[in-house]
PQR file of N, CA, C, O and H, with PARSE charges and radii, in Angstrom:
ATOM      1  N   MET A   1      -1.588 -13.567 -22.291 -0.4000 1.5000
ATOM      2  CA  MET A   1      -1.702 -14.595 -21.272 -0.0000 2.0000
ATOM      3  C   MET A   1      -2.877 -14.301 -20.326  0.5500 1.7000
ATOM      4  O   MET A   1      -3.697 -15.177 -20.052 -0.5500 1.4000
ATOM      5  N   LEU A   2      -2.943 -13.078 -19.840 -0.4000 1.5000
ATOM      6  CA  LEU A   2      -4.024 -12.737 -18.918 -0.0000 2.0000
ATOM      7  C   LEU A   2      -5.381 -12.760 -19.623  0.5500 1.7000
ATOM      8  O   LEU A   2      -6.377 -13.207 -19.054 -0.5500 1.4000
ATOM      9  H   LEU A   2      -2.277 -12.367 -20.062  0.4000 1.0000
ATOM     10  N   ILE A   3      -5.410 -12.279 -20.854 -0.4000 1.5000
ATOM     11  CA  ILE A   3      -6.665 -12.299 -21.614 -0.0000 2.0000
ATOM     12  C   ILE A   3      -7.092 -13.736 -21.909  0.5500 1.7000
ATOM     13  O   ILE A   3      -8.286 -14.036 -21.939 -0.5500 1.4000
ATOM     14  H   ILE A   3      -4.601 -11.916 -21.316  0.4000 1.0000
ATOM     15  N   GLU A   4      -6.126 -14.620 -22.125 -0.4000 1.5000
ATOM     16  CA  GLU A   4      -6.459 -16.032 -22.340 -0.0000 2.0000
ATOM     17  C   GLU A   4      -7.142 -16.618 -21.104  0.5500 1.7000
ATOM     18  O   GLU A   4      -8.038 -17.452 -21.230 -0.5500 1.4000
ATOM     19  H   GLU A   4      -5.156 -14.377 -22.101  0.4000 1.0000
ATOM     20  N   GLN A   5      -6.726 -16.188 -19.918 -0.4000 1.5000
ATOM     21  CA  GLN A   5      -7.352 -16.676 -18.685 -0.0000 2.0000
ATOM     22  C   GLN A   5      -8.830 -16.289 -18.631  0.5500 1.7000
ATOM     23  O   GLN A   5      -9.650 -17.034 -18.095 -0.5500 1.4000
ATOM     24  H   GLN A   5      -5.998 -15.510 -19.816  0.4000 1.0000
ATOM     25  N   LEU A   6      -9.163 -15.135 -19.179 -0.4000 1.5000
ATOM     26  CA  LEU A   6     -10.560 -14.700 -19.186 -0.0000 2.0000
ATOM     27  C   LEU A   6     -11.422 -15.700 -19.953  0.5500 1.7000
ATOM     28  O   LEU A   6     -12.558 -15.970 -19.562 -0.5500 1.4000
ATOM     29  H   LEU A   6      -8.497 -14.530 -19.615  0.4000 1.0000
ATOM     30  N   VAL A   7     -10.888 -16.245 -21.036 -0.4000 1.5000
ATOM     31  CA  VAL A   7     -11.635 -17.208 -21.843 -0.0000 2.0000
ATOM     32  C   VAL A   7     -11.573 -18.606 -21.223  0.5500 1.7000
ATOM     33  O   VAL A   7     -12.582 -19.307 -21.156 -0.5500 1.4000
ATOM     34  H   VAL A   7      -9.965 -16.025 -21.353  0.4000 1.0000
ATOM     35  N   ILE A   8     -10.379 -19.004 -20.772 -0.4000 1.5000
ATOM     36  CA  ILE A   8     -10.174 -20.357 -20.262 -0.0000 2.0000
ATOM     37  C   ILE A   8     -10.794 -20.537 -18.872  0.5500 1.7000
ATOM     38  O   ILE A   8     -11.543 -21.483 -18.631 -0.5500 1.4000
ATOM     39  H   ILE A   8      -9.559 -18.434 -20.826  0.4000 1.0000
ATOM     40  N   ASN A   9     -10.467 -19.616 -17.968 -0.4000 1.5000
ATOM     41  CA  ASN A   9     -10.929 -19.733 -16.584 -0.0000 2.0000
ATOM     42  C   ASN A   9     -11.232 -18.342 -16.034  0.5500 1.7000
ATOM     43  O   ASN A   9     -10.347 -17.701 -15.466 -0.5500 1.4000
ATOM     44  H   ASN A   9      -9.858 -18.848 -18.164  0.4000 1.0000
ATOM     45  N   PRO A  10     -12.453 -17.869 -16.190 -0.5600 1.5000
ATOM     46  CA  PRO A  10     -12.799 -16.506 -15.762  0.2800 2.0000
ATOM     47  C   PRO A  10     -12.583 -16.261 -14.262  0.5500 1.7000
ATOM     48  O   PRO A  10     -12.257 -15.144 -13.861 -0.5500 1.4000
ATOM     49  N   LEU A  11     -12.759 -17.287 -13.444 -0.4000 1.5000
ATOM     50  CA  LEU A  11     -12.584 -17.110 -12.005 -0.0000 2.0000
ATOM     51  C   LEU A  11     -11.154 -16.715 -11.667  0.5500 1.7000
ATOM     52  O   LEU A  11     -10.936 -15.830 -10.840 -0.5500 1.4000
ATOM     53  H   LEU A  11     -13.023 -18.195 -13.770  0.4000 1.0000
ATOM     54  N   VAL A  12     -10.183 -17.357 -12.293 -0.4000 1.5000
ATOM     55  CA  VAL A  12      -8.777 -17.015 -12.069 -0.0000 2.0000
ATOM     56  C   VAL A  12      -8.511 -15.592 -12.548  0.5500 1.7000
ATOM     57  O   VAL A  12      -7.811 -14.830 -11.882 -0.5500 1.4000
ATOM     58  H   VAL A  12     -10.360 -18.076 -12.965  0.4000 1.0000
ATOM     59  N   PHE A  13      -9.066 -15.238 -13.693 -0.4000 1.5000
ATOM     60  CA  PHE A  13      -8.893 -13.883 -14.232 -0.0000 2.0000
ATOM     61  C   PHE A  13      -9.376 -12.844 -13.222  0.5500 1.7000
ATOM     62  O   PHE A  13      -8.657 -11.894 -12.913 -0.5500 1.4000
ATOM     63  H   PHE A  13      -9.636 -15.858 -14.233  0.4000 1.0000
ATOM     64  N   PHE A  14     -10.595 -13.024 -12.707 -0.4000 1.5000
ATOM     65  CA  PHE A  14     -11.143 -12.028 -11.784 -0.0000 2.0000
ATOM     66  C   PHE A  14     -10.415 -12.032 -10.447  0.5500 1.7000
ATOM     67  O   PHE A  14     -10.306 -10.986  -9.807 -0.5500 1.4000
ATOM     68  H   PHE A  14     -11.180 -13.796 -12.958  0.4000 1.0000
ATOM     69  N   ARG A  15      -9.917 -13.177 -10.014 -0.4000 1.5000
ATOM     70  CA  ARG A  15      -9.107 -13.210  -8.796 -0.0000 2.0000
ATOM     71  C   ARG A  15      -7.835 -12.396  -8.974  0.5500 1.7000
ATOM     72  O   ARG A  15      -7.453 -11.639  -8.081 -0.5500 1.4000
ATOM     73  H   ARG A  15     -10.005 -14.027 -10.533  0.4000 1.0000
ATOM     74  N   ILE A  16      -7.182 -12.543 -10.112 -0.4000 1.5000
ATOM     75  CA  ILE A  16      -5.959 -11.786 -10.382 -0.0000 2.0000
ATOM     76  C   ILE A  16      -6.257 -10.291 -10.401  0.5500 1.7000
ATOM     77  O   ILE A  16      -5.509  -9.497  -9.830 -0.5500 1.4000
ATOM     78  H   ILE A  16      -7.492 -13.158 -10.837  0.4000 1.0000
ATOM     79  N   ILE A  17      -7.344  -9.912 -11.056 -0.4000 1.5000
ATOM     80  CA  ILE A  17      -7.716  -8.496 -11.142 -0.0000 2.0000
ATOM     81  C   ILE A  17      -7.991  -7.927  -9.749  0.5500 1.7000
ATOM     82  O   ILE A  17      -7.544  -6.824  -9.437 -0.5500 1.4000
ATOM     83  H   ILE A  17      -7.951 -10.558 -11.520  0.4000 1.0000
ATOM     84  N   VAL A  18      -8.716  -8.661  -8.916 -0.4000 1.5000
ATOM     85  CA  VAL A  18      -9.031  -8.194  -7.561 -0.0000 2.0000
ATOM     86  C   VAL A  18      -7.758  -8.062  -6.737  0.5500 1.7000
ATOM     87  O   VAL A  18      -7.609  -7.092  -5.994 -0.5500 1.4000
ATOM     88  H   VAL A  18      -9.079  -9.558  -9.170  0.4000 1.0000
ATOM     89  N   ILE A  19      -6.838  -9.017  -6.852 -0.4000 1.5000
ATOM     90  CA  ILE A  19      -5.582  -8.951  -6.101 -0.0000 2.0000
ATOM     91  C   ILE A  19      -4.757  -7.747  -6.543  0.5500 1.7000
ATOM     92  O   ILE A  19      -4.175  -7.058  -5.705 -0.5500 1.4000
ATOM     93  H   ILE A  19      -6.960  -9.805  -7.456  0.4000 1.0000
ATOM     94  N   VAL A  20      -4.700  -7.488  -7.840 -0.4000 1.5000
ATOM     95  CA  VAL A  20      -3.940  -6.341  -8.342 -0.0000 2.0000
ATOM     96  C   VAL A  20      -4.551  -5.027  -7.854  0.5500 1.7000
ATOM     97  O   VAL A  20      -3.828  -4.128  -7.422 -0.5500 1.4000
ATOM     98  H   VAL A  20      -5.173  -8.048  -8.520  0.4000 1.0000
ATOM     99  N   ILE A  21      -5.868  -4.914  -7.923 -0.4000 1.5000
ATOM    100  CA  ILE A  21      -6.535  -3.693  -7.471 -0.0000 2.0000
ATOM    101  C   ILE A  21      -6.315  -3.482  -5.974  0.5500 1.7000
ATOM    102  O   ILE A  21      -6.033  -2.365  -5.540 -0.5500 1.4000
ATOM    103  H   ILE A  21      -6.455  -5.643  -8.274  0.4000 1.0000
ATOM    104  N   ALA A  22      -6.441  -4.549  -5.183 -0.4000 1.5000
ATOM    105  CA  ALA A  22      -6.228  -4.442  -3.741 -0.0000 2.0000
ATOM    106  C   ALA A  22      -4.788  -4.045  -3.435  0.5500 1.7000
ATOM    107  O   ALA A  22      -4.550  -3.238  -2.537 -0.5500 1.4000
ATOM    108  H   ALA A  22      -6.670  -5.457  -5.535  0.4000 1.0000
ATOM    109  N   SER A  23      -3.836  -4.597  -4.161 -0.4000 1.5000
ATOM    110  CA  SER A  23      -2.429  -4.268  -3.945 -0.0000 2.0000
ATOM    111  C   SER A  23      -2.148  -2.801  -4.243  0.5500 1.7000
ATOM    112  O   SER A  23      -1.434  -2.132  -3.495 -0.5500 1.4000
ATOM    113  H   SER A  23      -4.030  -5.253  -4.891  0.4000 1.0000
ATOM    114  N   VAL A  24      -2.710  -2.311  -5.330 -0.4000 1.5000
ATOM    115  CA  VAL A  24      -2.511  -0.901  -5.685 -0.0000 2.0000
ATOM    116  C   VAL A  24      -3.147   0.005  -4.637  0.5500 1.7000
ATOM    117  O   VAL A  24      -2.556   1.015  -4.255 -0.5500 1.4000
ATOM    118  H   VAL A  24      -3.290  -2.854  -5.937  0.4000 1.0000
ATOM    119  N   CYS A  25      -4.337  -0.342  -4.172 -0.4000 1.5000
ATOM    120  CA  CYS A  25      -5.010   0.462  -3.146 -0.0000 2.0000
ATOM    121  C   CYS A  25      -4.207   0.507  -1.856  0.5500 1.7000
ATOM    122  O   CYS A  25      -4.052   1.570  -1.255 -0.5500 1.4000
ATOM    123  H   CYS A  25      -4.817  -1.162  -4.483  0.4000 1.0000
ATOM    124  N   LEU A  26      -3.697  -0.638  -1.428 -0.4000 1.5000
ATOM    125  CA  LEU A  26      -2.887  -0.666  -0.206 -0.0000 2.0000
ATOM    126  C   LEU A  26      -1.594   0.115  -0.385  0.5500 1.7000
ATOM    127  O   LEU A  26      -1.144   0.788   0.542 -0.5500 1.4000
ATOM    128  H   LEU A  26      -3.823  -1.502  -1.915  0.4000 1.0000
ATOM    129  N   HIS A  27      -0.998   0.032  -1.557 -0.4000 1.5000
ATOM    130  CA  HIS A  27       0.224   0.771  -1.843 -0.0000 2.0000
ATOM    131  C   HIS A  27      -0.016   2.280  -1.746  0.5500 1.7000
ATOM    132  O   HIS A  27       0.764   3.006  -1.128 -0.5500 1.4000
ATOM    133  H   HIS A  27      -1.363  -0.515  -2.310  0.4000 1.0000
ATOM    134  N   GLU A  28      -1.100   2.733  -2.362 -0.4000 1.5000
ATOM    135  CA  GLU A  28      -1.427   4.161  -2.329 -0.0000 2.0000
ATOM    136  C   GLU A  28      -1.823   4.602  -0.923  0.5500 1.7000
ATOM    137  O   GLU A  28      -1.502   5.719  -0.515 -0.5500 1.4000
ATOM    138  H   GLU A  28      -1.733   2.144  -2.863  0.4000 1.0000
ATOM    139  N   LEU A  29      -2.509   3.750  -0.183 -0.4000 1.5000
ATOM    140  CA  LEU A  29      -2.844   4.055   1.202 -0.0000 2.0000
ATOM    141  C   LEU A  29      -1.577   4.229   2.040  0.5500 1.7000
ATOM    142  O   LEU A  29      -1.517   5.102   2.906 -0.5500 1.4000
ATOM    143  H   LEU A  29      -2.770   2.844  -0.514  0.4000 1.0000
ATOM    144  N   ALA A  30      -0.572   3.401   1.780 -0.4000 1.5000
ATOM    145  CA  ALA A  30       0.707   3.525   2.494 -0.0000 2.0000
ATOM    146  C   ALA A  30       1.374   4.859   2.185  0.5500 1.7000
ATOM    147  O   ALA A  30       1.991   5.456   3.067 -0.5500 1.4000
ATOM    148  H   ALA A  30      -0.620   2.693   1.077  0.4000 1.0000
ATOM    149  N   HIS A  31       1.260   5.339   0.942 -0.4000 1.5000
ATOM    150  CA  HIS A  31       1.801   6.659   0.601 -0.0000 2.0000
ATOM    151  C   HIS A  31       1.112   7.745   1.421  0.5500 1.7000
ATOM    152  O   HIS A  31       1.771   8.621   1.982 -0.5500 1.4000
ATOM    153  H   HIS A  31       0.759   4.854   0.226  0.4000 1.0000
ATOM    154  N   GLY A  32      -0.202   7.684   1.486 -0.4000 1.5000
ATOM    155  CA  GLY A  32      -0.948   8.673   2.251 -0.0000 2.0000
ATOM    156  C   GLY A  32      -0.621   8.605   3.726  0.5500 1.7000
ATOM    157  O   GLY A  32      -0.481   9.636   4.384 -0.5500 1.4000
ATOM    158  H   GLY A  32      -0.737   6.973   1.030  0.4000 1.0000
ATOM    159  N   TRP A  33      -0.497   7.396   4.249 -0.4000 1.5000
ATOM    160  CA  TRP A  33      -0.171   7.214   5.663 -0.0000 2.0000
ATOM    161  C   TRP A  33       1.221   7.771   5.967  0.5500 1.7000
ATOM    162  O   TRP A  33       1.420   8.421   6.994 -0.5500 1.4000
ATOM    163  H   TRP A  33      -0.611   6.558   3.715  0.4000 1.0000
ATOM    164  N   ALA A  34       2.174   7.520   5.083 -0.4000 1.5000
ATOM    165  CA  ALA A  34       3.535   8.013   5.268 -0.0000 2.0000
ATOM    166  C   ALA A  34       3.571   9.534   5.218  0.5500 1.7000
ATOM    167  O   ALA A  34       4.400  10.146   5.891 -0.5500 1.4000
ATOM    168  H   ALA A  34       2.012   6.992   4.249  0.4000 1.0000
ATOM    169  N   ALA A  35       2.699  10.155   4.440 -0.4000 1.5000
ATOM    170  CA  ALA A  35       2.681  11.611   4.344 -0.0000 2.0000
ATOM    171  C   ALA A  35       2.058  12.239   5.580  0.5500 1.7000
ATOM    172  O   ALA A  35       2.401  13.366   5.939 -0.5500 1.4000
ATOM    173  H   ALA A  35       2.026   9.657   3.893  0.4000 1.0000
ATOM    174  N   VAL A  36       1.155  11.536   6.231 -0.4000 1.5000
ATOM    175  CA  VAL A  36       0.445  12.096   7.390 -0.0000 2.0000
ATOM    176  C   VAL A  36       1.193  11.813   8.691  0.5500 1.7000
ATOM    177  O   VAL A  36       1.265  12.684   9.557 -0.5500 1.4000
ATOM    178  H   VAL A  36       0.876  10.621   5.940  0.4000 1.0000
ATOM    179  N   ILE A  37       1.743  10.624   8.841 -0.4000 1.5000
ATOM    180  CA  ILE A  37       2.402  10.227  10.082 -0.0000 2.0000
ATOM    181  C   ILE A  37       3.857  10.729  10.054  0.5500 1.7000
ATOM    182  O   ILE A  37       4.635  10.319   9.192 -0.5500 1.4000
ATOM    183  H   ILE A  37       1.684   9.917   8.137  0.4000 1.0000
ATOM    184  N   PRO A  38       4.219  11.605  10.984 -0.5600 1.5000
ATOM    185  CA  PRO A  38       5.606  12.092  10.993  0.2800 2.0000
ATOM    186  C   PRO A  38       6.580  11.023  11.479  0.5500 1.7000
ATOM    187  O   PRO A  38       6.239  10.200  12.329 -0.5500 1.4000
ATOM    188  N   ILE A  39       7.768  11.043  10.945 -0.4000 1.5000
ATOM    189  CA  ILE A  39       8.822  10.110  11.372 -0.0000 2.0000
ATOM    190  C   ILE A  39       9.659  10.797  12.432  0.5500 1.7000
ATOM    191  O   ILE A  39      10.156  11.903  12.221 -0.5500 1.4000
ATOM    192  H   ILE A  39       8.045  11.712  10.255  0.4000 1.0000
ATOM    193  N   HIS A  40       9.815  10.142  13.572 -0.4000 1.5000
ATOM    194  CA  HIS A  40      10.584  10.728  14.676 -0.0000 2.0000
ATOM    195  C   HIS A  40      11.948  10.123  14.728  0.5500 1.7000
ATOM    196  O   HIS A  40      12.752  10.483  15.588 -0.5500 1.4000
ATOM    197  H   HIS A  40       9.411   9.244  13.744  0.4000 1.0000
TER
END
């Protein structure tokens, strides 16, 4: 399905890829933030 989007509508494909990459980066950043900031 996702590969079909690359052929049918490349803009949608790249938007999905950018959103997924941004989501993963924010998720990992939250892990790092949680490890550094102590919980009181």
